[in-house]
N, C-alpha and C positions, 0 to 999 in steps of 0.2 A: 597782337596775334590772335585770330579767331577763327575757326571754324566755321562754315557757313552748307547747309546742307537743300537743296532744292527738288522736290520733285518732279513729275510729271507720269498722267497716267501713258500716256504710251508717244512712242517717237515722236509722233502724232501732234503729242501738244506743240504750243511755244510758248503758250503763256505760264505754266506752270504754278508750282506752292509752296512754301514754308515750311518744311519738315524741322526743323533746325536753325535757329538763332540766335541765342543769348540775349540781342538787343531790343529784340520784341517780345522779349519771354515766349520762347516758344521751343520747347526742351524735348526729349530724349531719356530714356530710361536707362538702356546702355547704349553705346556705339565705338564698334573695333576696325577701323579701315587699317588694311596690310597691302603695301605695297609690294612689287615683289621684280625685282631684274628679273628679265627673259619667264617670265610666267602670265597668269593671268590674275591682277589686282582682285582682292575681294572686301567687301562691305557688309557687316553683320551689324543690323539695328536692335534692339526693342526698343517699344512704346505701348503705353494705355489707350485708354479711350479717348484722351484730348488729342491725341494726334490724327491728325490727317490721315497717314500711313491706315489706321487702324479700320480694318474692314473692307480697306479699296485696292487691295496689291494685287493683280494680274502677273499673275506667272509667265515669263518671259512675255510682258507688256510693259508693267511700269518702271520706271526710267526714274537713277536719282542723280543730281550730277553733287560734289561735294568740291568746295571753294573754301582753299586756305587764304585766307582775305580775300583777293580779288581773282587771285589764282585758280585755274581749275585744273584740279592733282587726281579727279576721277570722272570716269560716267560711266552707270552701269547700269545691267536690267536684272530684274526682280528673279529670284526662283523659288522653290516652294516655301511658301511660308509653315511658322509654329505657331499655332495657338496654344494658351497655357492661361491655367486659374494658379494663383498664388496662393496659398494656405490663409494670408487677411482676406482670403476672399476680392482681390483685384486679378481684375482680368487684363491680360496682358498679351501681346503677337511679336514672332521674331521674326525678323528677315534676313536672305543673304543676299545679296548680289555681285555681282559677278562681271569683269570691266569686259567693256565692247571688244578688246582683244579676242573672248570668245568667241565671236562672230568668225572667228578663223576653224574654229571646231564645229562647226554647223555646213560644212562643205564638205564631200569626198573627192580626191582626186582621181583621173582613169588610168589606167595601163600606158607606159612610156616609155621609149630606151629614150635619152639623151645622152647627143655629145656634138662636140663642136659649136657648146654654146659658154659663152661665157657666164661667171656667179651672178651678174648681173642680168644679163636675161632669162637665167634660167629662174631665179626669183621673182622677176616678171611677169613668165609664162605662167607659174604657181596662181599669181595670184590672180591676173589676168583667166584663169582660168578659173578662180575663187567668186570672182565677180559675174563671169556671165553666169552659176548657178541661182544668184543674192540677187535682192530684192535689194534697193538703193543705198536706203540706211544699210547694210553689212557690207558695203561694198569699199575697197580699201584704194587708196590714192599711193602709190609709189613715186617715195620723194629722193630717197638719197641715199644708194649702194656703195660701198668703199669698202668692200669685202670682197680680197680676192687670191688664190693659190702662184705657186711658182709658175702654171700655165696659163692662167686664169681662163683655165678651160674644165667643164666636168663630162663625165659620160658617167650618168646618172640610171638605174631603172627607177619608176613613178610606178607602187603596187599603188590596190583599190584600200588608200586609207584616208583620215582625214585631215587637210588641205598644212593645220597645227603640225601632226603629228607628222606629219613631211617634214615641212622646215626645219622643224629640231632633228630631226634623221636628218636628212642630207644637206641640212646646212651650219644647224648649231653644233650637232658632234661631232659633223669633222671638220670643217673648216672657222669655228670659235666665231665670235664677233658677237652684235647686241643688237636685238630689235628695240625698235622705239616707237611707238604709236600714239602717233598725236589729236585729238578732234577740236579744231579751228571751223567757224563759220560754217559749221553742215559738214564739215568733209575730213573722212578719218586719214591724217596723213601717214604711211607708214616709212621707216627706213630701215637698211641692215648694214649696221658702223661695224668697223674694224673697231672702232675706242668711244666709249659715251662718257659725261660725267668731266671732270675736273679734279687737282687736286688743289685740297685745303693747306699748305703747309706753314701759313704764319698766320690763321682764323682758323676759330673755331674748331678747337683741341677737344678730341674726347680725354678730359684729367681727369686722376683719385684727388679727390677734394675739391677738387670744382664742378664739374656737372655729370661725373658717373658717379651713380648711385650702386651698381650692382653690376658687372664684370667676371664671364667665365669664358676658359677657351678650353673645347676638344680638338686632340691629336689624335689623329686617325690616318694609321698605317696601312688600313687593310687593303688601300687598293694600287698597292705596287705593284709591277711589272717587275718579277727578275729575269724573267728568260720569255721572249719576248719570240711569237710565230706568227709573219705580217706576210701576206696576200694581197696580190696586187687583182687587175681588171680578171672577166670573166672567160675563159678560155674559146672562142668562136667554135660550133662547130655545125653540119649542114642539116639539122635537124630541127622541124619548123615549129617542132611539140614538145624541143625541150626547153624548161623556164631558164630561168634565172636563176632560179634558185639552187636548183640545182647539177647547175655546169659548175666545174673544179674550174679554181682561180689559182693565177702566177705565185708559182714559187720561188725561194729562193738555191733550192737544192741543189742547184748547175751551176753555181758560183760561191757556195760554200760548203764546198767538202763533201755533199753529201747532203749536209742537215739543214733541214726546215727550219731550223730556227738561229738567232743569237741568243748570248745572256749577259750578263753586267757584274760582273766579277765580284765588283763592289758590292753592290746591292743581293747577291746570292749572300756573299760573305756576312752582311749584317739580316736579312730574312727571308733566309733559305731560299729556296726552288718557290716562285708560284709563277704557275704560267698565264699568260694573258695575249690575246693577238689583234692586230691595226690590221683596218681595210684602205688598199689604195685603190679605187677605182678604176682612175686615168692612168696608173702605172703598167704596161706591158713589158718590160723592159726586166729581166731579173737583175744586174747588176744596178741600176738606176733606182729598185727596190728594195736594195740589200743599205744601196745608203741612205735611204727614207729611214727604213730599219733603225738603221745607226743613230741616226740623225735623232729620231725621234724617243730610243729607248737614253741617248745622250743629257736627253733634254727634261727627262722625267721629271718628276717631283719624288719624292718618296713619302709624303705625311702631305692630310689637307689639313688647315688650322679652321676651325669658325668660330669663329671669336661673338657671343650671346651680348649684349649688352641694355643694363639698363640708365636713360639717360637722359638729365631738364635739357628743353630749348630753353636757353638764355636769351632768349633775343635783345630784349631792353636793354642789356651788359654785354652787346658790341657781336652778341654769336648771330652768326646767322642758321638757317634751321638746313637740318641734315635734311639729303638728298640722294633717294635712293641712285647707286654707279657712284655718287663722287668719291673723293678719296679724303682719310683724316686721319689726323698720329690720333692714336691711342697711348694715353700714356699712363700706364699704373706697372711700376718696375715689380711688383710683386706677380703679377700673374703674365706677364711677358716684357720681349725688350719693346721700349718704344720704338713703331712702326707706320707706315703708312697704312693701311686699309681700308679694302673699295667695300662703301653699303650695299652689300644686297637684297638688303629684306628691312623695312622697317613697319611695326606694329604702332598707330596712334589710335589712341584713347580719344575721343573725342570730346569727349565731358571733363579730361580732362589733356589739356591742350598742350602744357607745356610738360609732357611727360610722357617718353617714346620707350619703345622696346626696339633696339637697334640687332641686325645681326649683319655680319661683316663676313666675307669669302665665300665658298672653303682662299683660304690661302694655300699655294704650294711650295712644299719648300724642299728644297735637295740635299742631299745627303749631306756634306758636308753642313749645313744649317740644321736641318734636325741635330746631328749629332752634338753642331755648337749651343742651340737654343739647350737642348736635354743636360749639356757641362753646365750653362749661366747658371738656368733651374734649379741644379744643384748647389752650385756656391748659394745660389738667392737662400735657399730653406739652409743653409750653413749658417751664414747671415744674420737668419730669423729666428735660429738657432740660439746663436748665443748672445741678441740683443733678451731672450725671454732670457736667459741665466743669469744674467747681467741683472736684469728688474728683479728674480728673484731673492738673488743676494743683497742687492738692496735693501729688499722688503724683509727678510730677514734682520738687516743689521739695522734697521728703522724698528722695528719688532724689540729688540732688544735694547737698544736705547728710550724705547715708551715705555719700558717693563720699570728699568732704570729707575726713569725718574717720575714715575704712578708711585714709584715705593716709596724715595725720597717725600714725595708729597704728601703721602698715607703719614710716615713717621714724621716730618714736620706737623701734620698738622697733630698729631698724639699728643706735639709739647704742647702746642698752643692750647690745649682743650687741659689740661693738667695743670700749665701755668695759671687760663683761669679760677680753676677752681682751688687750687692752693689760695691765692688772691684772695679770692673769695669777693671780686668787690673792692677790695681792701684799695684808700688811696695812697697811692707811695709814689714818692718823686720819681720818674724814672722808668717805672715798671710798663709805663700805659704804651711810653714812646718808643721803650722793646719792641715790643710784640704789636704796634703798627708796623715797627721794622722790619721784622720776623713774616707779619701775616706779606707786608708788599713782596718778601724774597721768595713765598709764595708763591706768591697771584704770576711772581714773574717767570718762575717753572712750571709753571700749569701754562705762557703762550709761549715758553718753549717748547712742550709738550706740543703743542698746536701749529707747532713751525720748525719742525724735526730739521728740516735742511738748513735752517742756518743757527743748530749747535753743537758748538765742537766741543771737544775734551777738552782743552784749556778752560773754555769760557764752563763748563761746567763745575771742572779743580774750582774755580775763583768763587763761583759760587760755594762748593762746599766749607771751602776754608772761612768763605764771611759766616755761612749761618754757623757756623764750630766756636766761631768768636760769640761768635748774639749768643749761642747757648751757652756760652759760660760765663758769659757776663749776668743774665739771667740766672744765671747758676748759685753765684758768687752776694747776689745780690738776697737771694732765697733767703741765703743759710742766718745773713746779717737779718731778714727779718723773726728767721724763728729760735734765734737766741744766742746762734753763731759769734765766734772770735772776732771781734771789731778791729783787729788789729792789725 
């Protein structure tokens, strides 16, 4: 596993030059590539005077390709460079490159009223208009489109904003789906898909004690709507000067007892009154609008969960490389329940290819899932608390046993020193043997201190009784030495 970066002075440069490739000793000071779902990817490079990029980068002209082994994972253009002198006196330069997906920002759409057009036709129309304004290298070829709605028909007003903002507003935010861009053989291919990526149920889990270095989850219930105001298509009038922005819209008052909103009683009880609105530009019937509003409210999630994980890419251990839009098993019961999560962003440290920061989500929970997860985490916290309390009790017990054994050792050592002084190196039969036995018993107790888990009360009592017997024998011999009774 290795990354390689190739630079080009502009889009017409076919030869290029090596910016980063450890196999040929071409390095950079720092490099971070951020791959994002439904957003423009970016690459930040920092180089010194030895780099071919140093002093040669032209904003909006210089291009770079990033390869993961032989797979092209990023192609982008340079933005404004930054020049810096470090405290050491070394000169460095930093550059930000943005994916060629950003070409869609360079064109603006014109005003248009769109109706009786499929989603694929509308998407293609926007891209075709972009292409008509752009040079060849900034154009896109529409390849696959399978996003649809209940009617496969759109009714939109297009304003004077960038093609990228129009795509996000009219398609992503209203219909969902995913954009996918691929540069291949000099062509920028663009897809608009209902779903992309694949599930990794049996390979490459992100697992605590395996490849997960750190993990956090942010739960955000602030986007919930408990009181929904639905609006349909704009109401037409005969005034040609009236713009779409100022026209009233179809509402549900006529079919909802005069109320222009609907509530979710359960969410209202959980979170209180939180207003929000949704637009259905292609709905002209208040009854259909009310039905769609109820469906939307019933399917609405209560909280968004975003997971941030620092993980190791263990490709040499049978794990695949993490890919944006794929779904992976998250396994860390202390953070969240085991679940399949969608990778929405990946930060790659080019100089540390085995370490990546991964962002999953946001994953939307239903009210019951939100409440169940809160309950599960409360139980998990209680279990951890009981474990900690158990460890604390065991530590106190082991400390007490250690102190008891340490006191015994000190007492034995005092006896040994006293016997040695009394004997004063006398050659007495049996005394040296008893002292050696006493010393061995003491060393045994020391070993027990080092292995407290194996010391039981019965073993300790046995040692104590043996020691008392040895002490009595030594004391009897000393009394005979000092002139005591020999009977």
